[in-house]
C-alpha positions in Angstrom: 0.0 0.2 0.1 0.8 3.9 -0.3 2.6 5.3 2.8 -0.1 7.8 3.1 -2.6 4.9 2.8 -0.6 3.0 5.6 -1.1 5.7 7.8 -4.5 6.8 7.7 -4.9 3.0 8.2 -3.5 2.9 11.6 -4.6 6.7 12.0 -8.6 5.9 11.3 -8.3 2.5 13.8 -8.6 -0.2 10.8 -7.8 -3.1 12.3 -5.4 -5.4 9.9 -5.7 -8.2 11.6 -8.1 -9.7 14.3 -8.5 -13.7 16.0 -11.9 -14.7 14.8 -14.8 -16.5 16.7 -13.2 -19.8 16.5 -9.9 -18.6 18.2 -8.3 -18.5 14.6 -6.1 -15.0 13.3 -7.1 -13.2 10.2 -5.8 -10.5 9.1 -7.7 -7.6 6.5 -7.0 -7.5 3.0 -5.5 -4.4 1.5 -8.4 -3.3 -0.7 -10.7 -3.9 2.1 -9.1 -1.4 3.7 -8.8 1.0 1.0 -12.6 0.8 0.2 -13.2 1.7 4.6 -10.8 4.7 3.9 -13.3 5.6 0.3 -16.3 4.8 2.9 -14.9 7.5 5.7 -14.4 10.3 2.6 -10.7 10.0 1.3 -10.0 10.5 -2.3 -8.4 7.0 -2.3 -8.6 7.1 -6.1 -6.8 10.0 -7.1 -2.8 10.3 -4.0 -2.8 14.2 -5.3 -5.7 14.5 -3.7 -5.4 12.1 -1.2 -2.0 13.7 -0.2 -3.5 17.3 0.3 -6.5 15.8 2.1 -4.1 14.3 4.2 -2.1 17.5 4.6 -5.3 20.5 5.0 -6.2 17.7 7.9 -3.3 17.9 10.4 -3.2 21.4 9.4 -6.8 22.3 10.6 -6.1 19.8 13.8 -2.9 22.4 14.8 -5.2 25.4 14.2 -7.5 24.0 16.9 -6.6 25.7 19.6 -8.4 23.6 22.2 -9.8 19.9 21.5 -13.6 19.8 20.9 -13.9 17.2 23.9 -11.7 15.6 26.6 -12.9 12.9 28.6 -11.5 12.8 32.2 -11.2 9.4 34.5 -12.6 10.2 38.1 -9.6 10.4 39.2 -7.7 11.8 36.5 -6.1 15.8 37.2 -7.5 18.7 34.5 -4.8 19.0 32.1 -5.6 20.3 28.6 -3.8 20.6 24.9 -3.7 24.3 24.0 -1.9 24.9 20.4 -1.2 28.6 20.4 1.6 29.9 17.7 4.9 31.4 18.8 4.1 35.0 18.9 1.5 34.6 21.5 2.9 32.0 23.2 4.2 34.3 26.0 0.4 36.3 26.3 -1.9 36.3 28.8 -4.9 33.5 27.4 -8.7 34.2 29.6 -9.7 30.7 30.6 -13.4 30.5 31.7 -14.7 27.3 32.8 -18.5 27.1 32.6 -19.3 23.7 35.6 -23.0 22.0 34.9 -24.4 23.7 37.3 -23.6 27.5 35.9 -20.9 28.2 37.3 -18.2 29.9 36.7 -14.2 29.7 37.2 -11.6 32.4 35.7 -8.1 31.7 34.9 -5.1 33.4 33.5 -2.5 31.4 31.5 0.5 31.6 30.1 1.0 29.1 27.5 5.2 29.2 27.9 4.7 28.8 31.7 3.0 25.6 30.6 4.9 21.6 29.6 5.4 22.1 25.8 4.5 18.8 24.2 4.8 19.5 20.3 5.7 21.8 17.7 5.0 22.2 14.0 5.5 24.4 11.2 3.1 25.4 9.1 2.9 27.3 6.2 4.0 31.0 7.5 3.8 30.2 11.0 5.4 27.8 14.2 2.9 26.2 16.4 3.3 24.9 19.9 1.2 22.4 21.7 1.3 22.7 25.5 -0.8 21.2 28.6 -2.0 23.2 30.2 -2.5 22.0 34.1 -6.1 23.8 36.2 -6.3 23.1 40.3 -9.8 22.8 39.9 -11.7 20.0 41.3 -13.4 18.5 38.5 -17.5 17.7 39.7 -18.8 14.8 37.2 -20.3 15.6 34.2 -20.8 17.7 31.2 -18.8 21.2 31.7 -17.0 23.6 29.1 -14.3 25.4 28.5 -13.7 28.6 27.1 -10.1 30.2 25.1 -10.0 33.3 24.5 -7.1 36.0 24.5 -7.9 39.9 25.1 -12.0 40.3 23.8 -11.7 37.1 20.8 -12.8 34.3 22.2 -10.5 31.8 20.4 -11.7 28.0 21.6 -14.7 26.3 23.0 -14.4 22.2 24.7 -16.4 20.5 26.2 -15.2 18.4 29.9 -16.7 15.5 30.8 -16.0 14.3 33.6 -16.9 10.8 34.3 -16.8 7.9 37.7 -15.6 5.2 37.6 -18.2 2.7 36.7 -21.8 1.9 35.5 -24.3 1.9 38.3 -25.6 -1.6 40.1 -28.7 -1.3 42.5 -27.0 -2.0 45.8 -29.5 -5.1 46.7 -27.3 -6.5 43.1 -24.2 -5.6 44.3 -24.5 -7.5 47.6 -25.1 -10.8 46.7 -29.0 -10.9 45.3 -30.1 -12.4 42.3 -33.3 -12.1 40.4 -35.5 -12.9 37.4 -37.2 -11.2 34.9 -39.3 -12.0 31.7 -38.2 -11.0 28.3 -40.9 -9.7 25.5 -41.4 -8.8 22.4 -43.9 -6.0 23.2 -45.6 -5.6 19.8 -46.2 -9.7 19.7 -48.3 -9.2 23.4 -52.3 -9.9 22.4 -54.9 -8.7 24.8 -58.7 -8.2 25.1 -58.0 -4.5 24.6 -54.7 -3.7 22.3 -55.4 -2.7 18.7 -53.5 -5.5 17.0 -50.5 -5.2 18.4 -48.9 -4.3 22.1 -48.7 -1.5 23.5 -47.6 0.4 26.6 -51.2 -0.2 28.5 -50.4 -3.9 27.9 -47.0 -3.1 29.3 -48.4 -1.7 32.8 -50.8 -5.4 33.1 -47.6 -7.4 32.5 -45.4 -5.6 34.4 -48.1 -5.7 37.7 -48.5 -9.9 37.0 -45.2 -10.9 36.6 -44.5 -8.0 39.6 -46.8 -10.5 41.6 -45.5 -13.5 40.7 -41.7 -12.6 41.8 -39.8 -10.9 38.5 -37.8 -8.5 39.1 -38.2 -6.7 35.7 -39.6 -6.8 32.0 -36.7 -6.8 29.6 -38.1 -5.4 26.1 -37.0 -5.3 21.8 -35.8 -1.6 21.0 -39.0 0.0 20.8 -37.4 3.0 19.1 -39.3 5.0 16.4 -39.7 3.1 12.8 -41.8 4.2 10.0 -45.2 5.8 10.5 -44.9 6.4 6.8 -44.1 2.6 6.0 -45.3 0.5 8.5 -43.9 -2.7 7.4 -40.0 -1.9 7.5 -40.6 -3.1 11.3 -37.9 -4.4 12.8 -37.0 -2.9 16.2 -33.1 -3.3 15.0 -33.4 -1.4 11.6 -35.3 2.1 13.4 -35.3 5.7 11.8 -34.6 7.0 15.2 -33.2 5.4 18.6 -33.7 8.1 21.0 -37.0 8.9 19.7 -40.0 6.1 20.7 -41.6 3.4 18.3 -45.6 5.3 18.7 -47.8 2.1 17.3 -47.3 1.2 21.6 -49.5 4.2 22.2 -52.5 2.8 23.5 -54.8 5.0 21.9 -58.0 4.9 24.0 -56.0 6.1 27.2 -54.9 9.7 25.0 -56.8 12.5 26.9 -60.1 13.3 24.9 -60.5 9.8 23.1 -63.7 9.6 24.9 -64.4 13.1 24.1 -68.0 13.5 22.3 -66.9 14.6 18.4 -64.0 11.6 18.2 -66.4 8.9 19.9 -68.4 9.5 16.9 -66.0 8.9 14.5 -65.5 6.0 16.7 -69.4 5.0 15.4 -68.5 6.4 12.2 -65.3 4.1 11.2 -66.8 0.9 12.2 -64.0 0.8 14.4 -64.7 -1.9 17.0 -65.0 -4.4 14.5 -61.6 -3.0 12.8 -60.2 -3.7 16.0 -61.4 -6.9 16.3 -60.3 -8.6 13.1 -56.7 -6.6 13.9 -56.4 -8.9 17.1 -57.4 -12.0 15.5 -54.8 -12.1 13.1 -51.7 -14.9 13.9 -49.0 -11.9 12.8 -49.1 -8.8 13.7 -50.9 -6.7 10.8 -48.6 -3.6 10.8 -50.8 -1.9 7.5 -53.8 -2.3 9.3 -52.5 -1.1 12.7 -50.8 2.3 11.8 -53.9 2.8 9.2 -56.0 2.4 12.2 -54.2 3.9 14.9 -53.2 7.2 12.7 -56.3 7.7 12.2 -57.5 7.3 15.2 -54.3 9.5 16.4 -55.5 12.5 14.0 -58.9 12.6 15.5 -57.8 12.8 18.6 -54.9 15.2 17.8 -57.4 17.6 16.5 -59.6 17.8 19.4 -56.4 17.7 21.6 -55.4 20.5 20.0 -58.6 22.6 19.8 -59.0 22.0 24.1 -55.9 22.3 25.3 -52.8 23.5 23.1 -55.1 26.3 21.6 -55.2 27.9 24.8 -52.5 28.4 27.4 -53.9 25.4 29.3 -51.1 23.6 31.7 -51.5 20.6 28.7 -49.5 23.0 26.7 -47.1 24.2 29.0 -46.0 20.2 29.5 -46.2 19.7 25.5 -43.6 22.7 24.8 -41.4 21.4 27.1 -41.5 18.3 26.3 -41.1 19.8 22.0 -37.8 22.3 24.1 -36.4 19.2 25.9 -36.5 17.4 23.1 -34.7 20.4 20.7 -33.4 19.5 17.2 -33.3 15.8 17.0 -37.0 16.1 18.0 -37.9 18.0 15.3 -35.7 16.8 12.9 -37.7 13.0 13.6 -41.4 15.3 13.8 -40.5 17.0 9.8 -39.5 13.6 8.3 -42.0 11.7 9.7 -44.8 14.9 7.7 -42.1 14.5 5.0 -42.3 11.2 4.0 -46.4 11.3 5.0 -46.6 14.0 2.3 -44.3 11.9 -0.4 -46.2 8.3 0.3 -49.9 10.3 -0.3 -48.3 12.6 -3.4 -47.2 9.1 -5.4 -43.7 9.4 -4.8 -40.4 8.0 -3.5 -40.8 7.6 0.5 -38.9 5.1 2.2 -36.1 6.8 3.2 -34.2 9.8 2.4 -31.9 8.8 -0.2 -35.0 8.7 -2.1 -36.5 12.6 -1.0 -36.4 14.8 -4.0 -33.1 16.9 -4.4 -34.3 20.0 -2.1 -35.2 17.6 0.8 -32.2 15.1 0.9 -30.9 16.9 4.0 -33.5 18.0 7.2 -30.9 21.8 6.4 -31.8 22.9 3.3 -34.3 25.8 2.7 -37.2 23.4 1.4 -37.0 21.5 3.5 -37.7 24.6 6.5 -39.9 25.8 4.0 -42.3 22.8 4.1 -42.1 22.8 7.6 -43.0 26.1 7.9 -46.1 25.4 5.6 -46.9 21.9 6.8 -46.5 23.4 10.8 -50.2 21.3 11.9 -48.8 18.0 10.4 -45.2 18.1 12.4 -46.9 18.8 16.0 -49.1 16.3 15.2 -45.9 14.4 15.3 -44.1 15.6 18.0 -47.3 14.9 19.8 -47.3 11.2 18.7 -43.3 11.5 20.6 -45.1 12.9 23.7 -47.9 11.1 24.6 -45.7 7.4 23.9 -43.3 9.2 25.9 -45.8 9.6 28.8 -47.0 6.1 28.3 -44.1 4.8 28.6 -43.2 6.5 31.9 -46.6 5.6 33.4 -45.5 1.8 33.0 -41.8 2.3 34.4 -43.7 3.8 37.7 -46.1 1.0 37.4 -42.9 -1.5 37.6 -41.6 0.7 41.0 -44.4 0.9 42.9 -44.7 -2.6 42.3 -41.5 -3.0 43.8 -39.6 -4.5 41.4 -35.9 -4.1 41.7 -35.0 -3.5 37.8 -38.5 -2.4 36.9 -37.9 -2.1 33.1 -35.4 -2.5 30.5 -34.7 -1.4 27.1 -32.3 -2.6 24.4 -30.0 -0.7 22.1 -30.3 -1.5 18.6 -26.6 -0.9 17.3 -27.7 1.4 14.3 -30.3 3.0 12.4 -31.7 2.2 9.2 -30.1 4.1 5.7 -33.2 5.7 5.4 -33.5 7.3 8.6 -34.4 10.0 9.8 -31.0 9.7 12.7 -29.0 9.8 8.9 -31.2 12.7 7.4 -30.6 15.1 10.5 -27.0 14.5 10.5 -25.4 13.2 7.6 -21.9 14.4 8.4 -22.0 12.0 11.3 -22.5 8.1 8.9 -20.7 6.3 6.4 -23.4 5.8 4.6 -21.2 3.9 1.6 -20.6 1.1 4.9 -22.7 -1.2 7.1 -22.2 -2.4 10.6 -22.1 -6.3 10.6 -19.9 -9.1 11.3 -17.6 -11.0 10.7 -18.0 -15.4 10.1 -18.8 -16.7 13.6 -21.3 -19.3 15.1 -24.0 -17.1 14.9 -23.9 -16.2 11.5 -20.8 -18.8 9.8 -21.1 -16.5 6.2 -20.8 -13.1 8.2 -23.1 -10.8 8.7 -24.6 -7.4 6.8 -27.0 -5.5 9.1 -28.2 -2.7 6.8 -26.8 0.1 9.3 -24.4 3.1 8.3 -22.1 3.6 10.9 -20.9 6.5 12.9 -17.8 8.0 11.7 -15.4 7.7 14.7 -13.7 11.3 14.1 -17.3 13.1 13.3 -18.4 11.5 16.7 -15.1 12.8 18.4 -15.6 16.1 16.7 -19.5 16.8 17.3 -18.3 16.4 21.0 -20.1 13.1 21.2 -23.7 14.9 21.5 -25.6 12.2 19.9 -23.8 9.3 21.5 -24.5 10.9 24.8 -28.3 11.4 23.4 -28.4 7.4 22.7 -27.3 6.6 26.1 -29.7 9.7 28.0 -33.0 8.8 26.2 -32.8 5.2 26.4 -31.9 4.9 30.0 -34.6 7.3 31.1 -37.3 5.2 32.6 -35.7 2.4 33.1 -34.0 0.8 34.8 -31.6 -1.4 32.9 -30.5 -0.9 29.4 -29.3 -3.8 27.3 -26.6 -2.6 24.5 -27.2 -5.0 21.8 -23.5 -5.7 20.5 -22.0 -4.0 23.1 -18.4 -4.2 20.8 -19.6 -1.2 19.0 -18.1 1.1 21.4 -14.5 -0.4 21.1 -14.6 -1.7 17.7 -17.4 -2.6 14.6 -17.3 -4.6 11.3 -17.7 -2.1 8.7 -18.8 -3.9 4.9 -17.7 -1.5 2.0 -21.3 -1.1 -0.3 -22.4 -3.8 -1.8 -19.0 -6.3 -1.1 -19.7 -9.8 0.9 -19.8 -8.9 4.5 -16.9 -11.6 5.4 -15.2 -9.2 3.1 -15.1 -6.3 5.6 -12.8 -5.2 8.1 -12.9 -3.8 11.8 -12.9 0.7 12.7 -12.1 1.2 16.2 -13.9 3.4 18.3 -12.7 5.2 21.1 -14.2 2.9 24.0 -12.0 4.4 26.6 -14.3 7.6 26.5 -17.5 5.3 25.3 -17.8 3.2 28.7 -16.9 6.4 30.2 -19.6 8.8 28.9 -21.8 5.0 29.7 -21.0 4.6 33.1 -21.9 8.9 33.2 -25.3 8.4 32.2 -26.2 4.8 34.3 -24.9 6.6 37.3 -27.2 9.7 36.5 -30.1 7.3 35.7 -29.6 5.0 38.0 -29.7 2.5 34.9 -27.7 -0.8 35.2 -26.1 -1.5 32.4 -26.2 -5.3 30.5 -23.8 -5.9 27.3 -24.5 -8.0 24.5 -21.3 -10.0 24.1 -21.7 -12.6 21.9 -19.7 -13.5 18.6 -15.7 -12.3 17.9 -14.5 -10.5 21.1 -11.6 -10.6 22.7 -11.6 -11.7 26.7 -9.5 -8.0 27.5 -12.5 -6.3 26.1 -14.5 -8.7 28.5 -12.9 -7.5 31.6 -12.5 -3.7 30.3 -16.6 -3.9 30.5 -16.8 -5.9 33.6 -14.2 -3.1 35.4 -17.0 -0.6 34.0 -19.6 -2.1 35.8 -21.0 -3.8 33.1 -22.9 -7.1 32.9 -22.0 -9.7 30.8 -24.5 -12.0 28.5 -24.5 -15.3 28.9 -26.6 -18.0 26.4 -27.2 -21.6 27.7 -26.6 -22.8 24.1 -23.5 -21.3 23.9 -21.8 -22.0 27.0 -20.3 -25.7 25.7 -17.4 -26.8 26.9 -14.3 -28.8 24.2 -16.1 -32.1 25.0 -19.8 -30.8 24.0 -21.2 -30.7 27.5 -22.7 -27.6 28.7 -21.7 -25.5 31.2 -23.0 -25.5 34.8 -24.4 -21.6 34.7 -23.1 -22.2 38.8 -20.0 -21.6 36.7 -21.2 -18.3 34.8 -19.8 -14.8 35.6 -22.0 -13.5 38.6 -21.5 -10.2 36.7 -24.2 -11.4 33.9 -27.5 -11.9 32.8 -27.9 -15.6 31.8 -30.9 -16.4 28.6 -31.3 -19.6 27.7 -32.3 -18.6 24.0 -32.3 -15.0 22.3 -35.0 -13.4 19.5 -32.4 -15.0 17.3 -33.1 -18.3 18.4 -35.4 -20.6 18.2 -37.6 -21.5 21.4 -36.9 -24.7 23.8 -39.8 -26.4 21.5 -38.3 -25.0 18.1 -35.0 -26.1 19.4 -35.2 -29.8 20.9 -38.0 -30.5 17.9 -35.6 -28.9 14.9 -38.3 -26.8 13.9 -35.6 -24.4 13.0 -33.3 -26.5 10.7 -36.4 -27.3 9.1 -37.4 -24.7 8.5 -34.3 -23.3 7.2 -34.0 -26.1 4.7 -37.7 -25.1 3.1 -36.1 -21.6 3.3 -33.1 -22.4 2.0 -30.2 -21.1 4.4 -27.8 -24.0 3.9 -26.1 -24.0 0.9 -26.2 -28.3 0.6 -27.7 -31.8 2.2 -24.4 -32.5 4.0 -24.2 -28.7 6.0 -28.1 -29.8 6.6 -27.2 -33.4 7.5 -24.3 -31.9 9.9 -26.2 -29.7 11.5 -29.3 -32.2 13.2 -26.0 -34.5 14.0 -25.3 -31.6 16.3 -28.0 -31.2 17.3 -28.7 -34.7 18.1 -25.6 -34.7 20.4 -26.1 -31.4 22.2 -29.7 -32.6 23.7 -27.9 -35.5 25.0 -25.7 -33.2 26.4 -28.3 -31.3 28.0 -30.5 -33.8 29.6 -27.3 -35.5 30.9 -26.5 -32.0 32.4 -30.4 -31.5 33.6 -29.8 -34.7 35.1 -26.7 -34.7 36.8 -28.3 -31.3 37.9 -31.4 -32.7 39.5 -32.7 -30.0 37.7 -35.6 -32.6 35.8 -37.2 -36.1 37.2 -36.7 -39.6 36.0 -39.9 -38.8 34.2 -37.8 -37.8 31.9 -35.5 -40.0 30.2 -32.2 -40.3 29.9 -32.0 -41.0 26.6 -32.2 -38.6 24.1 -34.2 -40.8 21.6 -36.9 -41.0 23.9 -37.5 -38.2 25.0 -39.5 -34.9 23.3 -40.2 -31.4 24.5 -42.6 -31.8 27.4 -43.9 -29.2 30.0 -41.5 -31.0 32.7 -39.2 -30.3 30.5 -39.6 -26.9 28.9 -39.3 -25.7 32.7 -36.5 -27.6 33.8 -34.8 -26.2 31.9 -35.7 -22.8 33.0 -35.7 -23.6 37.0 -32.2 -24.8 35.9 -30.3 -21.8 35.0 -32.8 -20.2 38.0 -29.7 -22.0 39.8 -27.0 -20.6 38.2 -24.5 -17.7 40.1 -25.9 -14.8 37.3 -27.3 -11.8 39.1 -29.7 -11.5 36.4 -31.6 -14.4 34.9 -33.8 -13.7 31.9 -36.7 -15.7 30.5 -38.8 -15.8 27.1 -42.6 -14.9 27.3 -42.6 -17.7 24.4 -40.9 -20.6 26.8 -43.2 -19.7 29.2 -46.0 -20.7 26.7 -44.3 -23.4 25.4 -44.5 -21.6 21.4 -42.4 -22.9 18.8 -42.6 -20.9 16.1 -39.4 -18.3 16.4 -39.8 -14.4 16.2 -36.8 -13.8 14.0 -34.5 -16.2 11.7 -31.4 -14.5 11.1 -30.0 -14.0 7.4 -33.8 -13.6 5.9 -36.0 -11.1 4.9 -39.0 -11.2 3.3 -38.6 -15.2 3.4 -40.2 -15.0 7.0 -42.7 -12.8 8.9 -40.2 -11.4 10.9 -40.7 -9.5 13.6 -44.9 -9.9 13.3 -45.4 -13.5 15.2 -48.0 -13.2 18.6 -48.1 -14.4 21.8 -49.8 -17.6 21.2 -52.6 -16.5 24.4 -53.7 -13.2 25.1 -52.2 -11.5 28.7 -55.5 -11.6 30.6 -55.0 -15.5 30.2 -51.1 -16.3 31.1 -51.1 -15.6 35.0 -54.4 -17.9 35.6 -52.4 -20.6 34.6 -51.6 -22.9 37.4 -48.7 -24.3 35.8 -46.8 -21.4 34.9 -47.4 -19.6 38.5 -45.5 -22.7 40.2 -43.1 -22.0 37.8 -42.9 -18.6 38.5 -42.5 -19.5 42.7 -39.6 -22.2 41.8 -37.8 -19.5 39.9 -38.4 -16.6 43.0 -37.2 -19.8 45.3 -34.2 -20.7 43.3 -33.2 -17.3 42.7 -33.5 -16.7 46.8 -31.8 -20.2 47.2 -28.9 -18.8 44.7 -28.5 -15.8 46.7 -25.1 -14.7 48.5 -27.1 -11.8 51.0 
């Protein structure tokens, strides 16, 4: 490779080699490295332009008086780099430190009296970089440093002081072991919802689960998707990770739904008959649900606006405060959704901003501002939906706390947003849209994975003073007792795949892990939210130690915890600082696993290259099932009613529940169980590697929420889980 390109590969954190999921050394090709640089915006096809680009970048770094942001550890002194020309190095600079509280501290410094770090020769001047130390006990939080010379402000820097580690509830830290349920909220059936689980269902689930001893309800990502394109329903490919999916709003709980005007519309629309149809479907009818909910919410909003938003009411003040706090991010989302709605109505391409008309391709364009002005009411409608979603989610969280749950609700933060998202539309500089996040070949995906999620550029994230990541952590921890970070390796490195390339041809790009972990710990402490990192796949052991030291909980899946001889590790050997589970949303249910339904379905969908591969998978499954039986019998988690010989054993309630109670004896502080397995369901909610081939993210639960906790077997299971968790605790 050219020397300039080699230097860029190193400075931009593109790894040349890594250890794969099987412990073998792997390398990244030069071609891939060059493509990743191209995705970052480098002119790799023209070395003259590239050389100028690199030179301009270095010059700009030296011309920046201070760094855009600096993260300080809890025990670290305040020392920051200051770059000044040699001509002014002996002059007195004014430094204003504005704490997050608003308190101001002023200092005068002469750079030449500080420690000299580096010297650079630019075209017409010599620039010195000094290490400036301030005698300040900086409190935890976000602060601002301003440097001036005379009356001229020359630079600003964000200073972030972070705690030692993430928040851990005291009972858990003292050895208490708890359990809870993981739920795909859209899957929930009930007698009252509108064909999709909603925040009122969540409140009911919280109360019932708490009565059975559960200390948390874990949710799928509940990020906002696309109101105008409801069939784009993957919770892991959202439009915005900061805001909530409006489909989870219980329309009947929105103020003014019971008003005379709205109820007249309900009758004329024939709402009840339509809702009965939506409730009865086996899979969530996203198009149908969206049609009905948007129609009803439009009616409610019109009445609400007339009664409250047109006057100086308490509701109006609360709404305006919500919008103010949401800032540009919320405004961007609302304008995006109103614009997408208009384009769809006009018969134009609308799936995402890449197909918007040229004048609407970015949020900061004049035509977009004009659109927002001319369509203020529709923009306000989408702002209103976010407000109502936030209020209802907060109510569900309060119900969890009132019910005595130790954790309450825990949310799931997706690793990225989809290509056509509002989040990218509003901040295109931050994202490298010619690349996608994915994973190299591993146990979950032997061919590698490409998730279609453009990655953030680490340098742009740094230049934006980490604000986008701060907003993500803060918003997703709000009113939540815990946050699960999907693919937590994203804090250290992400597998980038260049547009059009196979997933296996990607490469790792590093992120500022120490800074990101520090910010995560700060937001965790502020929101009193425990953090769980999904650390499956290709994860170096040193990063697991780093995450643990930062107070983050690891993720342990029973089926992946195997010894070299094929036997399954006892859950009593799992790290205490972890959340254990039997299965995940990307895996078959317990019945599906035991009966090999996932393999049969994979064959039907053409997921396996040939019959030999499939035969090997069946043989491996058969062996694993025998190992599972050996483990369960060895730990007395099932009785002699279940044979020791796998050839004689089909899935039964005793085996299903035995596997769940087996996990409850383990050492992990947290145990998460899928509600689907409580109901002994067979169909998976998602099949990785499929798109249209299977109805991913649509399958509903097999029973209504109102009936689940009336089942004596389920009540007995919950009691058994609570007893075993208590026995495993070291309080």
